[in-house]
C-alpha positions as CSV (number, residue, x, y, z in Angstrom):
1,X,0.0,0.2,0.0
2,X,1.2,3.6,-0.4
3,X,1.8,5.6,2.5
4,X,1.4,8.7,0.0
5,X,-2.5,7.4,-1.0
6,X,-5.2,9.1,1.3
7,X,-7.7,6.5,3.1
8,X,-10.9,6.9,1.4
9,X,-9.5,5.1,-0.8
10,X,-8.7,7.8,-3.5
11,X,-5.2,7.3,-5.5
12,X,-2.4,9.9,-6.1
13,X,-4.0,10.3,-9.8
14,X,-7.4,10.9,-8.1
15,X,-8.9,7.4,-8.8
16,X,-11.5,6.3,-6.5
17,X,-11.5,2.8,-5.6
18,X,-15.4,1.6,-5.1
19,X,-15.7,-0.6,-2.5
20,X,-16.6,-4.3,-1.7
21,X,-20.2,-4.0,-2.5
22,X,-19.4,-1.8,-5.5
23,X,-17.3,-4.0,-7.0
24,X,-19.2,-6.9,-6.6
25,X,-21.8,-5.2,-9.0
26,X,-19.3,-3.8,-11.4
27,X,-18.2,-7.3,-11.3
28,X,-21.3,-9.0,-12.3
29,X,-22.1,-5.5,-14.8
30,X,-23.3,-2.8,-13.2
31,X,-21.8,0.3,-13.5
32,X,-20.2,3.1,-11.1
33,X,-20.7,6.2,-10.5
34,X,-18.8,9.0,-12.6
35,X,-16.4,9.9,-9.4
36,X,-14.6,5.7,-10.2
37,X,-14.6,6.7,-13.7
38,X,-10.6,7.2,-14.0
39,X,-10.7,3.8,-11.7
40,X,-12.2,1.7,-14.6
41,X,-10.4,2.7,-16.6
42,X,-7.5,1.9,-14.8
43,X,-8.8,-1.0,-14.4
44,X,-9.3,-2.2,-18.1
45,X,-5.7,-0.9,-18.9
46,X,-3.5,-1.5,-16.2
47,X,-0.6,-4.5,-16.8
48,X,-3.4,-7.1,-15.1
49,X,-6.2,-6.2,-16.8
50,X,-6.7,-9.7,-17.6
51,X,-6.1,-11.3,-14.6
52,X,-9.0,-8.8,-13.1
53,X,-11.1,-9.8,-15.9
54,X,-10.5,-13.2,-15.0
55,X,-11.3,-12.5,-11.6
56,X,-14.5,-10.9,-12.7
57,X,-15.8,-13.4,-14.3
58,X,-15.2,-16.4,-11.6
59,X,-17.4,-13.9,-9.8
60,X,-20.1,-13.6,-12.6
61,X,-19.9,-17.5,-12.8
62,X,-19.8,-18.2,-9.1
63,X,-23.9,-17.6,-9.3
64,X,-24.9,-20.6,-11.6
65,X,-22.4,-22.9,-10.1
66,X,-23.3,-22.3,-6.9
67,X,-27.2,-23.1,-8.8
68,X,-25.8,-26.0,-9.5
69,X,-24.4,-27.5,-6.5
70,X,-26.8,-26.5,-4.0
71,X,-30.0,-27.2,-5.7
72,X,-29.8,-29.7,-8.7
73,X,-30.5,-33.1,-7.8
74,X,-28.1,-36.0,-8.4
75,X,-24.8,-37.4,-6.9
76,X,-22.7,-34.1,-5.9
77,X,-20.2,-36.1,-8.3
78,X,-22.1,-35.2,-11.5
79,X,-23.3,-31.7,-10.1
80,X,-19.5,-31.1,-9.7
81,X,-18.1,-32.1,-13.1
82,X,-21.4,-30.3,-14.5
83,X,-20.1,-27.1,-12.4
84,X,-16.7,-27.2,-13.1
85,X,-17.8,-27.8,-16.8
86,X,-20.0,-25.0,-17.1
87,X,-17.2,-23.1,-15.9
88,X,-14.7,-23.9,-17.4
89,X,-17.2,-23.4,-21.0
90,X,-18.0,-20.2,-19.1
91,X,-14.1,-18.6,-18.9
92,X,-13.4,-19.6,-22.3
93,X,-15.7,-17.6,-23.6
94,X,-15.2,-14.9,-20.8
95,X,-11.4,-15.1,-22.2
96,X,-12.4,-15.1,-26.0
97,X,-15.0,-11.7,-25.3
98,X,-12.2,-10.1,-23.5
99,X,-11.5,-6.7,-25.6
100,X,-15.2,-6.1,-26.2
101,X,-16.2,-6.7,-22.4
102,X,-13.4,-4.2,-20.9
103,X,-14.9,-2.0,-23.8
104,X,-17.8,-2.2,-23.0
105,X,-17.2,-0.9,-19.4
106,X,-14.9,1.5,-20.7
107,X,-17.8,2.5,-22.3
108,X,-20.2,2.7,-19.3
109,X,-18.1,4.9,-17.3
110,X,-18.1,7.4,-20.4
111,X,-15.4,6.9,-22.1
112,X,-15.1,6.9,-26.4
113,X,-15.3,3.3,-27.7
114,X,-11.5,2.0,-28.0
115,X,-10.7,4.1,-25.5
116,X,-8.9,1.3,-23.2
117,X,-7.3,-0.6,-26.5
118,X,-5.7,2.6,-27.1
119,X,-4.4,3.3,-24.0
120,X,-2.8,-0.2,-23.3
121,X,-1.3,-0.1,-27.0
122,X,0.5,3.6,-26.0
123,X,1.6,1.9,-22.4
124,X,3.0,-1.1,-24.4
125,X,5.1,1.0,-26.8
126,X,6.2,3.1,-23.7
127,X,6.8,-0.2,-21.8
128,X,9.1,-1.9,-24.8
129,X,11.1,1.5,-25.0
130,X,11.9,1.5,-21.5
131,X,13.0,-2.2,-22.1
132,X,14.7,-1.6,-24.9
133,X,16.6,1.5,-23.4
134,X,17.4,-0.8,-20.2
135,X,18.9,-3.8,-23.0
136,X,20.5,-1.1,-24.1
137,X,22.3,0.0,-21.1
138,X,23.1,-3.4,-20.1
139,X,24.9,-4.2,-23.7
140,X,27.2,-1.0,-22.6
141,X,27.9,-1.7,-19.3
142,X,28.8,-5.5,-20.7
143,X,31.3,-4.2,-23.9
144,X,32.8,-1.9,-21.5
145,X,33.3,-4.5,-19.0
146,X,34.6,-6.7,-21.7
147,X,36.9,-3.6,-22.7
148,X,38.4,-3.0,-19.9
149,X,39.1,-6.9,-19.8
150,X,40.9,-7.0,-22.7
151,X,43.1,-4.0,-22.1
152,X,44.0,-4.7,-18.5
C-alpha cells in the first residue's frame, strides 16, 4: 500500500476505488458512479487487466456454479463435474470476448469506444521503449567490462 495515498480509497492520481459491494456489482456488469470513472479505465488498462478480467468473470460464474452445486438434484460428483464444465466453458467464452467486454466497461464509464485498447497500446509501446533502453544500457555495461578486461 502506498503511504502517500489518502485513506479514503483515492489514489494519488485521483482514482477512486469502489467499495467491496460496488465492486461486486461492477463485476456482475453494473455501472459505477462517475467518481469511479478513472478507476474503471485503470482497471481495464493496467498491466494486470487480463487477471482482473478473469477475476470479474469468476465472480459472475460463481452464481450459476453455486446454483448447480446446491440446488440440482443428484450425486455431488455429477453436480461438481457439471459445475466444473460450466465454469470452464464460461471462462473460455469470457476470455474469447475479453477485449470487447473491457471496452464495454470503459464505454459505460463514459469514455469513447476504443479508449481502453488505445491506452493499453500506448502503455505497451512505452514499456517496450523502456525495456529497449534498459537492454541497451546493460549491453553497454557488458561491453565496457569486456574492454576493461581486454585492455588490462
